[in-house]
PDB file of the backbone (N, CA, C, O) and the ligand in Angstrom, with CONECT records:
HET     ZN  A 101       1
ATOM      1  N   MET A   1      33.078 111.120 128.466  1.00  0.00           N
ATOM      2  CA  MET A   1      34.197 112.068 128.412  1.00  0.00           C
ATOM      3  C   MET A   1      34.638 112.344 126.984  1.00  0.00           C
ATOM      4  O   MET A   1      35.833 112.358 126.688  1.00  0.00           O
ATOM      5  N   SER A   2      33.671 112.564 126.100  1.00  0.00           N
ATOM      6  CA  SER A   2      34.040 112.731 124.696  1.00  0.00           C
ATOM      7  C   SER A   2      34.730 114.076 124.456  1.00  0.00           C
ATOM      8  O   SER A   2      35.453 114.245 123.474  1.00  0.00           O
ATOM      9  N   ASP A   3      34.492 115.053 125.386  1.00  0.00           N
ATOM     10  CA  ASP A   3      35.195 116.320 125.226  1.00  0.00           C
ATOM     11  C   ASP A   3      36.705 116.127 125.342  1.00  0.00           C
ATOM     12  O   ASP A   3      37.485 116.742 124.615  1.00  0.00           O
ATOM     13  N   TRP A   4      37.096 115.259 126.272  1.00  0.00           N
ATOM     14  CA  TRP A   4      38.521 114.998 126.436  1.00  0.00           C
ATOM     15  C   TRP A   4      39.083 114.270 125.218  1.00  0.00           C
ATOM     16  O   TRP A   4      40.212 114.521 124.796  1.00  0.00           O
ATOM     17  N   ASP A   5      38.285 113.374 124.664  1.00  0.00           N
ATOM     18  CA  ASP A   5      38.734 112.695 123.455  1.00  0.00           C
ATOM     19  C   ASP A   5      39.013 113.695 122.338  1.00  0.00           C
ATOM     20  O   ASP A   5      40.014 113.608 121.627  1.00  0.00           O
ATOM     21  N   ALA A   6      38.091 114.648 122.211  1.00  0.00           N
ATOM     22  CA  ALA A   6      38.264 115.655 121.159  1.00  0.00           C
ATOM     23  C   ALA A   6      39.512 116.488 121.413  1.00  0.00           C
ATOM     24  O   ALA A   6      40.255 116.808 120.485  1.00  0.00           O
ATOM     25  N   LEU A   7      39.738 116.838 122.686  1.00  0.00           N
ATOM     26  CA  LEU A   7      40.922 117.626 123.020  1.00  0.00           C
ATOM     27  C   LEU A   7      42.192 116.830 122.734  1.00  0.00           C
ATOM     28  O   LEU A   7      43.151 117.355 122.169  1.00  0.00           O
ATOM     29  N   ASN A   8      42.188 115.570 123.126  1.00  0.00           N
ATOM     30  CA  ASN A   8      43.359 114.741 122.868  1.00  0.00           C
ATOM     31  C   ASN A   8      43.630 114.612 121.372  1.00  0.00           C
ATOM     32  O   ASN A   8      44.776 114.635 120.924  1.00  0.00           O
ATOM     33  N   GLU A   9      42.552 114.476 120.620  1.00  0.00           N
ATOM     34  CA  GLU A   9      42.688 114.398 119.166  1.00  0.00           C
ATOM     35  C   GLU A   9      43.359 115.657 118.638  1.00  0.00           C
ATOM     36  O   GLU A   9      44.257 115.602 117.797  1.00  0.00           O
ATOM     37  N   PHE A  10      42.901 116.794 119.153  1.00  0.00           N
ATOM     38  CA  PHE A  10      43.456 118.073 118.720  1.00  0.00           C
ATOM     39  C   PHE A  10      44.933 118.181 119.081  1.00  0.00           C
ATOM     40  O   PHE A  10      45.743 118.636 118.274  1.00  0.00           O
ATOM     41  N   LEU A  11      45.281 117.764 120.286  1.00  0.00           N
ATOM     42  CA  LEU A  11      46.659 117.909 120.752  1.00  0.00           C
ATOM     43  C   LEU A  11      47.615 116.976 120.028  1.00  0.00           C
ATOM     44  O   LEU A  11      48.821 117.217 119.980  1.00  0.00           O
ATOM     45  N   ARG A  12      47.077 115.934 119.479  1.00  0.00           N
ATOM     46  CA  ARG A  12      47.946 114.998 118.757  1.00  0.00           C
ATOM     47  C   ARG A  12      48.442 115.570 117.439  1.00  0.00           C
ATOM     48  O   ARG A  12      49.410 115.074 116.863  1.00  0.00           O
ATOM     49  N   ILE A  13      47.766 116.630 116.958  1.00  0.00           N
ATOM     50  CA  ILE A  13      48.189 117.220 115.686  1.00  0.00           C
ATOM     51  C   ILE A  13      49.568 117.844 115.862  1.00  0.00           C
ATOM     52  O   ILE A  13      49.779 118.643 116.773  1.00  0.00           O
ATOM     53  N   ASP A  14      50.483 117.488 115.010  1.00  0.00           N
ATOM     54  CA  ASP A  14      51.846 117.992 115.086  1.00  0.00           C
ATOM     55  C   ASP A  14      51.858 119.486 114.775  1.00  0.00           C
ATOM     56  O   ASP A  14      51.340 119.903 113.739  1.00  0.00           O
ATOM     57  N   PRO A  15      52.448 120.303 115.665  1.00  0.00           N
ATOM     58  CA  PRO A  15      52.470 121.750 115.409  1.00  0.00           C
ATOM     59  C   PRO A  15      53.262 122.126 114.164  1.00  0.00           C
ATOM     60  O   PRO A  15      53.122 123.232 113.642  1.00  0.00           O
ATOM     61  N   ARG A  16      54.091 121.208 113.693  1.00  0.00           N
ATOM     62  CA  ARG A  16      54.846 121.505 112.473  1.00  0.00           C
ATOM     63  C   ARG A  16      54.029 121.253 111.219  1.00  0.00           C
ATOM     64  O   ARG A  16      54.413 121.648 110.119  1.00  0.00           O
ATOM     65  N   ASP A  17      52.884 120.584 111.405  1.00  0.00           N
ATOM     66  CA  ASP A  17      52.036 120.244 110.268  1.00  0.00           C
ATOM     67  C   ASP A  17      51.686 121.495 109.454  1.00  0.00           C
ATOM     68  O   ASP A  17      51.137 122.453 109.998  1.00  0.00           O
ATOM     69  N   ILE A  18      52.000 121.490 108.167  1.00  0.00           N
ATOM     70  CA  ILE A  18      51.825 122.698 107.362  1.00  0.00           C
ATOM     71  C   ILE A  18      50.455 122.776 106.708  1.00  0.00           C
ATOM     72  O   ILE A  18      50.119 123.803 106.119  1.00  0.00           O
ATOM     73  N   GLY A  19      49.652 121.713 106.797  1.00  0.00           N
ATOM     74  CA  GLY A  19      48.321 121.756 106.209  1.00  0.00           C
ATOM     75  C   GLY A  19      48.311 121.311 104.750  1.00  0.00           C
ATOM     76  O   GLY A  19      49.351 121.234 104.097  1.00  0.00           O
ATOM     77  N   CYS A  20      47.098 121.017 104.255  1.00  0.00           N
ATOM     78  CA  CYS A  20      46.959 120.406 102.928  1.00  0.00           C
ATOM     79  C   CYS A  20      47.447 121.313 101.797  1.00  0.00           C
ATOM     80  O   CYS A  20      48.123 120.843 100.881  1.00  0.00           O
ATOM     81  N   ASP A  21      47.116 122.597 101.848  1.00  0.00           N
ATOM     82  CA  ASP A  21      47.441 123.470 100.716  1.00  0.00           C
ATOM     83  C   ASP A  21      48.939 123.529 100.467  1.00  0.00           C
ATOM     84  O   ASP A  21      49.401 123.345  99.341  1.00  0.00           O
ATOM     85  N   LEU A  22      49.708 123.792 101.552  1.00  0.00           N
ATOM     86  CA  LEU A  22      51.156 123.868 101.409  1.00  0.00           C
ATOM     87  C   LEU A  22      51.742 122.490 101.096  1.00  0.00           C
ATOM     88  O   LEU A  22      52.709 122.369 100.343  1.00  0.00           O
ATOM     89  N   ALA A  23      51.138 121.451 101.689  1.00  0.00           N
ATOM     90  CA  ALA A  23      51.635 120.103 101.443  1.00  0.00           C
ATOM     91  C   ALA A  23      51.543 119.755  99.962  1.00  0.00           C
ATOM     92  O   ALA A  23      52.473 119.189  99.387  1.00  0.00           O
ATOM     93  N   LEU A  24      50.421 120.099  99.356  1.00  0.00           N
ATOM     94  CA  LEU A  24      50.240 119.778  97.941  1.00  0.00           C
ATOM     95  C   LEU A  24      51.255 120.519  97.071  1.00  0.00           C
ATOM     96  O   LEU A  24      51.718 119.987  96.062  1.00  0.00           O
ATOM     97  N   ASP A  25      51.601 121.757  97.468  1.00  0.00           N
ATOM     98  CA  ASP A  25      52.613 122.510  96.719  1.00  0.00           C
ATOM     99  C   ASP A  25      53.964 121.809  96.745  1.00  0.00           C
ATOM    100  O   ASP A  25      54.674 121.761  95.741  1.00  0.00           O
ATOM    101  N   GLY A  26      54.312 121.259  97.924  1.00  0.00           N
ATOM    102  CA  GLY A  26      55.632 120.671  98.073  1.00  0.00           C
ATOM    103  C   GLY A  26      55.700 119.197  97.708  1.00  0.00           C
ATOM    104  O   GLY A  26      56.780 118.611  97.636  1.00  0.00           O
ATOM    105  N   LEU A  27      54.526 118.602  97.479  1.00  0.00           N
ATOM    106  CA  LEU A  27      54.480 117.159  97.318  1.00  0.00           C
ATOM    107  C   LEU A  27      55.315 116.627  96.141  1.00  0.00           C
ATOM    108  O   LEU A  27      55.981 115.603  96.292  1.00  0.00           O
ATOM    109  N   PRO A  28      55.299 117.290  94.976  1.00  0.00           N
ATOM    110  CA  PRO A  28      56.115 116.766  93.865  1.00  0.00           C
ATOM    111  C   PRO A  28      57.596 116.669  94.225  1.00  0.00           C
ATOM    112  O   PRO A  28      58.235 115.652  93.957  1.00  0.00           O
ATOM    113  N   ALA A  29      58.144 117.724  94.832  1.00  0.00           N
ATOM    114  CA  ALA A  29      59.556 117.708  95.212  1.00  0.00           C
ATOM    115  C   ALA A  29      59.815 116.663  96.291  1.00  0.00           C
ATOM    116  O   ALA A  29      60.831 115.968  96.274  1.00  0.00           O
ATOM    117  N   TYR A  30      58.877 116.568  97.230  1.00  0.00           N
ATOM    118  CA  TYR A  30      59.004 115.590  98.315  1.00  0.00           C
ATOM    119  C   TYR A  30      59.010 114.171  97.760  1.00  0.00           C
ATOM    120  O   TYR A  30      59.801 113.327  98.180  1.00  0.00           O
ATOM    121  N   ALA A  31      58.105 113.923  96.801  1.00  0.00           N
ATOM    122  CA  ALA A  31      58.014 112.595  96.209  1.00  0.00           C
ATOM    123  C   ALA A  31      59.247 112.264  95.382  1.00  0.00           C
ATOM    124  O   ALA A  31      59.700 111.119  95.368  1.00  0.00           O
ATOM    125  N   GLU A  32      59.796 113.271  94.687  1.00  0.00           N
ATOM    126  CA  GLU A  32      61.019 113.054  93.909  1.00  0.00           C
ATOM    127  C   GLU A  32      62.149 112.594  94.827  1.00  0.00           C
ATOM    128  O   GLU A  32      62.885 111.659  94.509  1.00  0.00           O
ATOM    129  N   LEU A  33      62.274 113.271  95.976  1.00  0.00           N
ATOM    130  CA  LEU A  33      63.310 112.908  96.938  1.00  0.00           C
ATOM    131  C   LEU A  33      63.077 111.496  97.475  1.00  0.00           C
ATOM    132  O   LEU A  33      64.018 110.714  97.608  1.00  0.00           O
ATOM    133  N   THR A  34      61.819 111.177  97.781  1.00  0.00           N
ATOM    134  CA  THR A  34      61.490 109.847  98.284  1.00  0.00           C
ATOM    135  C   THR A  34      61.859 108.791  97.259  1.00  0.00           C
ATOM    136  O   THR A  34      62.487 107.784  97.587  1.00  0.00           O
ATOM    137  N   ALA A  35      61.464 109.028  96.007  1.00  0.00           N
ATOM    138  CA  ALA A  35      61.720 108.055  94.941  1.00  0.00           C
ATOM    139  C   ALA A  35      63.211 107.898  94.689  1.00  0.00           C
ATOM    140  O   ALA A  35      63.667 106.826  94.293  1.00  0.00           O
ATOM    141  N   ALA A  36      63.978 108.973  94.919  1.00  0.00           N
ATOM    142  CA  ALA A  36      65.420 108.940  94.697  1.00  0.00           C
ATOM    143  C   ALA A  36      66.157 108.328  95.886  1.00  0.00           C
ATOM    144  O   ALA A  36      67.382 108.211  95.861  1.00  0.00           O
ATOM    145  N   GLY A  37      65.418 107.938  96.928  1.00  0.00           N
ATOM    146  CA  GLY A  37      66.046 107.334  98.096  1.00  0.00           C
ATOM    147  C   GLY A  37      66.657 108.355  99.028  1.00  0.00           C
ATOM    148  O   GLY A  37      67.512 108.018  99.847  1.00  0.00           O
ATOM    149  N   GLY A  38      66.224 109.611  98.911  1.00  0.00           N
ATOM    150  CA  GLY A  38      66.730 110.669  99.777  1.00  0.00           C
ATOM    151  C   GLY A  38      65.997 110.708 101.095  1.00  0.00           C
ATOM    152  O   GLY A  38      65.300 109.764 101.466  1.00  0.00           O
ATOM    153  N   HIS A  39      66.163 111.824 101.805  1.00  0.00           N
ATOM    154  CA  HIS A  39      65.522 111.997 103.104  1.00  0.00           C
ATOM    155  C   HIS A  39      64.661 113.248 103.082  1.00  0.00           C
ATOM    156  O   HIS A  39      65.022 114.271 103.665  1.00  0.00           O
ATOM    157  N   PRO A  40      63.521 113.164 102.408  1.00  0.00           N
ATOM    158  CA  PRO A  40      62.679 114.360 102.268  1.00  0.00           C
ATOM    159  C   PRO A  40      62.200 114.905 103.601  1.00  0.00           C
ATOM    160  O   PRO A  40      61.932 116.101 103.718  1.00  0.00           O
ATOM    161  N   GLU A  41      62.087 114.024 104.633  1.00  0.00           N
ATOM    162  CA  GLU A  41      61.600 114.517 105.924  1.00  0.00           C
ATOM    163  C   GLU A  41      62.601 115.463 106.569  1.00  0.00           C
ATOM    164  O   GLU A  41      62.235 116.245 107.446  1.00  0.00           O
ATOM    165  N   GLU A  42      63.876 115.402 106.142  1.00  0.00           N
ATOM    166  CA  GLU A  42      64.858 116.350 106.672  1.00  0.00           C
ATOM    167  C   GLU A  42      64.775 117.682 105.944  1.00  0.00           C
ATOM    168  O   GLU A  42      65.071 118.732 106.514  1.00  0.00           O
ATOM    169  N   VAL A  43      64.369 117.629 104.677  1.00  0.00           N
ATOM    170  CA  VAL A  43      64.261 118.855 103.886  1.00  0.00           C
ATOM    171  C   VAL A  43      62.922 119.543 104.110  1.00  0.00           C
ATOM    172  O   VAL A  43      62.837 120.770 104.149  1.00  0.00           O
ATOM    173  N   PHE A  44      61.876 118.731 104.256  1.00  0.00           N
ATOM    174  CA  PHE A  44      60.518 119.258 104.434  1.00  0.00           C
ATOM    175  C   PHE A  44      59.882 118.676 105.698  1.00  0.00           C
ATOM    176  O   PHE A  44      58.935 117.896 105.603  1.00  0.00           O
ATOM    177  N   PRO A  45      60.390 119.043 106.885  1.00  0.00           N
ATOM    178  CA  PRO A  45      59.853 118.448 108.121  1.00  0.00           C
ATOM    179  C   PRO A  45      58.363 118.730 108.315  1.00  0.00           C
ATOM    180  O   PRO A  45      57.634 117.886 108.836  1.00  0.00           O
ATOM    181  N   GLY A  46      57.911 119.912 107.897  1.00  0.00           N
ATOM    182  CA  GLY A  46      56.497 120.243 108.053  1.00  0.00           C
ATOM    183  C   GLY A  46      55.619 119.369 107.178  1.00  0.00           C
ATOM    184  O   GLY A  46      54.525 118.963 107.571  1.00  0.00           O
ATOM    185  N   LEU A  47      56.125 119.087 105.970  1.00  0.00           N
ATOM    186  CA  LEU A  47      55.378 118.221 105.061  1.00  0.00           C
ATOM    187  C   LEU A  47      55.364 116.788 105.583  1.00  0.00           C
ATOM    188  O   LEU A  47      54.346 116.100 105.504  1.00  0.00           O
ATOM    189  N   ALA A  48      56.494 116.345 106.113  1.00  0.00           N
ATOM    190  CA  ALA A  48      56.549 114.992 106.678  1.00  0.00           C
ATOM    191  C   ALA A  48      55.542 114.851 107.809  1.00  0.00           C
ATOM    192  O   ALA A  48      54.858 113.833 107.913  1.00  0.00           O
ATOM    193  N   ALA A  49      55.449 115.885 108.669  1.00  0.00           N
ATOM    194  CA  ALA A  49      54.490 115.857 109.774  1.00  0.00           C
ATOM    195  C   ALA A  49      53.069 115.797 109.233  1.00  0.00           C
ATOM    196  O   ALA A  49      52.213 115.102 109.779  1.00  0.00           O
ATOM    197  N   HIS A  50      52.833 116.525 108.163  1.00  0.00           N
ATOM    198  CA  HIS A  50      51.485 116.523 107.594  1.00  0.00           C
ATOM    199  C   HIS A  50      51.127 115.154 107.015  1.00  0.00           C
ATOM    200  O   HIS A  50      50.007 114.676 107.195  1.00  0.00           O
ATOM    201  N   LEU A  51      52.063 114.533 106.332  1.00  0.00           N
ATOM    202  CA  LEU A  51      51.773 113.240 105.705  1.00  0.00           C
ATOM    203  C   LEU A  51      51.417 112.199 106.752  1.00  0.00           C
ATOM    204  O   LEU A  51      50.635 111.287 106.485  1.00  0.00           O
ATOM    205  N   LYS A  52      51.998 112.333 107.960  1.00  0.00           N
ATOM    206  CA  LYS A  52      51.698 111.372 109.027  1.00  0.00           C
ATOM    207  C   LYS A  52      50.265 111.504 109.507  1.00  0.00           C
ATOM    208  O   LYS A  52      49.660 110.525 109.945  1.00  0.00           O
ATOM    209  N   SER A  53      49.715 112.722 109.425  1.00  0.00           N
ATOM    210  CA  SER A  53      48.387 112.938 109.993  1.00  0.00           C
ATOM    211  C   SER A  53      47.305 113.055 108.928  1.00  0.00           C
ATOM    212  O   SER A  53      46.121 113.029 109.265  1.00  0.00           O
ATOM    213  N   CYS A  54      47.667 113.184 107.656  1.00  0.00           N
ATOM    214  CA  CYS A  54      46.656 113.376 106.621  1.00  0.00           C
ATOM    215  C   CYS A  54      46.658 112.218 105.637  1.00  0.00           C
ATOM    216  O   CYS A  54      47.593 112.033 104.857  1.00  0.00           O
ATOM    217  N   ARG A  55      45.579 111.444 105.698  1.00  0.00           N
ATOM    218  CA  ARG A  55      45.476 110.259 104.853  1.00  0.00           C
ATOM    219  C   ARG A  55      45.428 110.640 103.361  1.00  0.00           C
ATOM    220  O   ARG A  55      46.043 109.982 102.522  1.00  0.00           O
ATOM    221  N   ALA A  56      44.694 111.703 103.056  1.00  0.00           N
ATOM    222  CA  ALA A  56      44.532 112.095 101.648  1.00  0.00           C
ATOM    223  C   ALA A  56      45.880 112.446 101.022  1.00  0.00           C
ATOM    224  O   ALA A  56      46.203 111.989  99.926  1.00  0.00           O
ATOM    225  N   CYS A  57      46.665 113.264 101.733  1.00  0.00           N
ATOM    226  CA  CYS A  57      47.945 113.696 101.178  1.00  0.00           C
ATOM    227  C   CYS A  57      48.947 112.547 101.152  1.00  0.00           C
ATOM    228  O   CYS A  57      49.765 112.473 100.236  1.00  0.00           O
ATOM    229  N   SER A  58      48.903 111.649 102.135  1.00  0.00           N
ATOM    230  CA  SER A  58      49.850 110.544 102.121  1.00  0.00           C
ATOM    231  C   SER A  58      49.511 109.587 100.976  1.00  0.00           C
ATOM    232  O   SER A  58      50.409 108.961 100.414  1.00  0.00           O
ATOM    233  N   CYS A  59      48.228 109.467 100.625  1.00  0.00           N
ATOM    234  CA  CYS A  59      47.854 108.678  99.443  1.00  0.00           C
ATOM    235  C   CYS A  59      48.393 109.327  98.177  1.00  0.00           C
ATOM    236  O   CYS A  59      48.930 108.648  97.301  1.00  0.00           O
ATOM    237  N   ASP A  60      48.247 110.653  98.083  1.00  0.00           N
ATOM    238  CA  ASP A  60      48.777 111.371  96.924  1.00  0.00           C
ATOM    239  C   ASP A  60      50.281 111.182  96.816  1.00  0.00           C
ATOM    240  O   ASP A  60      50.824 110.984  95.729  1.00  0.00           O
ATOM    241  N   HIS A  61      50.947 111.249  97.974  1.00  0.00           N
ATOM    242  CA  HIS A  61      52.389 111.087  97.995  1.00  0.00           C
ATOM    243  C   HIS A  61      52.795 109.703  97.478  1.00  0.00           C
ATOM    244  O   HIS A  61      53.701 109.573  96.655  1.00  0.00           O
ATOM    245  N   GLU A  62      52.099 108.668  97.980  1.00  0.00           N
ATOM    246  CA  GLU A  62      52.413 107.303  97.527  1.00  0.00           C
ATOM    247  C   GLU A  62      52.205 107.156  96.032  1.00  0.00           C
ATOM    248  O   GLU A  62      53.015 106.538  95.341  1.00  0.00           O
ATOM    249  N   ALA A  63      51.113 107.729  95.533  1.00  0.00           N
ATOM    250  CA  ALA A  63      50.822 107.629  94.101  1.00  0.00           C
ATOM    251  C   ALA A  63      51.893 108.338  93.281  1.00  0.00           C
ATOM    252  O   ALA A  63      52.314 107.846  92.234  1.00  0.00           O
ATOM    253  N   LEU A  64      52.335 109.512  93.772  1.00  0.00           N
ATOM    254  CA  LEU A  64      53.371 110.266  93.060  1.00  0.00           C
ATOM    255  C   LEU A  64      54.686 109.501  93.027  1.00  0.00           C
ATOM    256  O   LEU A  64      55.343 109.424  91.989  1.00  0.00           O
ATOM    257  N   VAL A  65      55.069 108.931  94.183  1.00  0.00           N
ATOM    258  CA  VAL A  65      56.320 108.178  94.246  1.00  0.00           C
ATOM    259  C   VAL A  65      56.267 107.003  93.276  1.00  0.00           C
ATOM    260  O   VAL A  65      57.235 106.720  92.570  1.00  0.00           O
ATOM    261  N   ARG A  66      55.119 106.321  93.250  1.00  0.00           N
ATOM    262  CA  ARG A  66      54.979 105.187  92.342  1.00  0.00           C
ATOM    263  C   ARG A  66      55.104 105.633  90.884  1.00  0.00           C
ATOM    264  O   ARG A  66      55.755 104.973  90.074  1.00  0.00           O
ATOM    265  N   ALA A  67      54.472 106.760  90.565  1.00  0.00           N
ATOM    266  CA  ALA A  67      54.513 107.264  89.191  1.00  0.00           C
ATOM    267  C   ALA A  67      55.942 107.644  88.801  1.00  0.00           C
ATOM    268  O   ALA A  67      56.390 107.357  87.690  1.00  0.00           O
ATOM    269  N   ILE A  68      56.659 108.300  89.737  1.00  0.00           N
ATOM    270  CA  ILE A  68      58.027 108.723  89.443  1.00  0.00           C
ATOM    271  C   ILE A  68      58.921 107.502  89.226  1.00  0.00           C
ATOM    272  O   ILE A  68      59.752 107.479  88.319  1.00  0.00           O
ATOM    273  N   ARG A  69      58.736 106.485  90.077  1.00  0.00           N
ATOM    274  CA  ARG A  69      59.566 105.286  89.942  1.00  0.00           C
ATOM    275  C   ARG A  69      59.275 104.577  88.632  1.00  0.00           C
ATOM    276  O   ARG A  69      60.173 103.999  88.020  1.00  0.00           O
ATOM    277  N   GLU A  70      58.019 104.620  88.201  1.00  0.00           N
ATOM    278  CA  GLU A  70      57.625 103.896  87.010  1.00  0.00           C
ATOM    279  C   GLU A  70      57.977 104.647  85.731  1.00  0.00           C
ATOM    280  O   GLU A  70      58.436 104.054  84.755  1.00  0.00           O
ATOM    281  N   PHE A  71      57.754 105.969  85.753  1.00  0.00           N
ATOM    282  CA  PHE A  71      57.886 106.734  84.511  1.00  0.00           C
ATOM    283  C   PHE A  71      59.051 107.712  84.541  1.00  0.00           C
ATOM    284  O   PHE A  71      59.362 108.328  83.522  1.00  0.00           O
ATOM    285  N   GLY A  72      59.703 107.867  85.697  1.00  0.00           N
ATOM    286  CA  GLY A  72      60.761 108.868  85.802  1.00  0.00           C
ATOM    287  C   GLY A  72      60.147 110.211  86.137  1.00  0.00           C
ATOM    288  O   GLY A  72      58.992 110.465  85.796  1.00  0.00           O
ATOM    289  N   GLY A  73      60.900 111.078  86.801  1.00  0.00           N
ATOM    290  CA  GLY A  73      60.329 112.320  87.277  1.00  0.00           C
ATOM    291  C   GLY A  73      60.519 113.496  86.335  1.00  0.00           C
ATOM    292  O   GLY A  73      60.024 114.589  86.611  1.00  0.00           O
ATOM    293  N   ASP A  74      61.222 113.297  85.233  1.00  0.00           N
ATOM    294  CA  ASP A  74      61.636 114.443  84.425  1.00  0.00           C
ATOM    295  C   ASP A  74      60.477 115.202  83.791  1.00  0.00           C
ATOM    296  O   ASP A  74      60.493 116.432  83.735  1.00  0.00           O
ATOM    297  N   ASP A  75      59.482 114.478  83.320  1.00  0.00           N
ATOM    298  CA  ASP A  75      58.393 115.165  82.629  1.00  0.00           C
ATOM    299  C   ASP A  75      57.161 115.342  83.513  1.00  0.00           C
ATOM    300  O   ASP A  75      56.062 115.589  83.016  1.00  0.00           O
ATOM    301  N   LEU A  76      57.353 115.215  84.829  1.00  0.00           N
ATOM    302  CA  LEU A  76      56.237 115.507  85.733  1.00  0.00           C
ATOM    303  C   LEU A  76      56.175 117.006  85.980  1.00  0.00           C
ATOM    304  O   LEU A  76      57.202 117.666  86.135  1.00  0.00           O
ATOM    305  N   GLY A  77      54.939 117.543  86.015  1.00  0.00           N
ATOM    306  CA  GLY A  77      54.760 118.952  86.295  1.00  0.00           C
ATOM    307  C   GLY A  77      55.173 119.762  85.102  1.00  0.00           C
ATOM    308  O   GLY A  77      55.098 120.991  85.134  1.00  0.00           O
TER     309      GLY A  77
HETATM  310 ZN    ZN A 101      46.572 116.886 103.631  1.00  0.00          ZN2+
END
């Protein structure tokens, strides 16, 4: 029943998920909010949904948050 597995996999994707391209655009601001102890998932719900399902972008997000905490966010971007 691998067809059903594939369908279930597809249905698990959050409809709010904005996809990698848009996620990468918003990631710096999202990471700044995360590092500042804010609630970025309330400001960028689509990005939050994407980070839950995309390993690559969630890794980028973690790296950005770490960089901001270590070096400050002012001279990023
Ligand atoms: Zn992604």
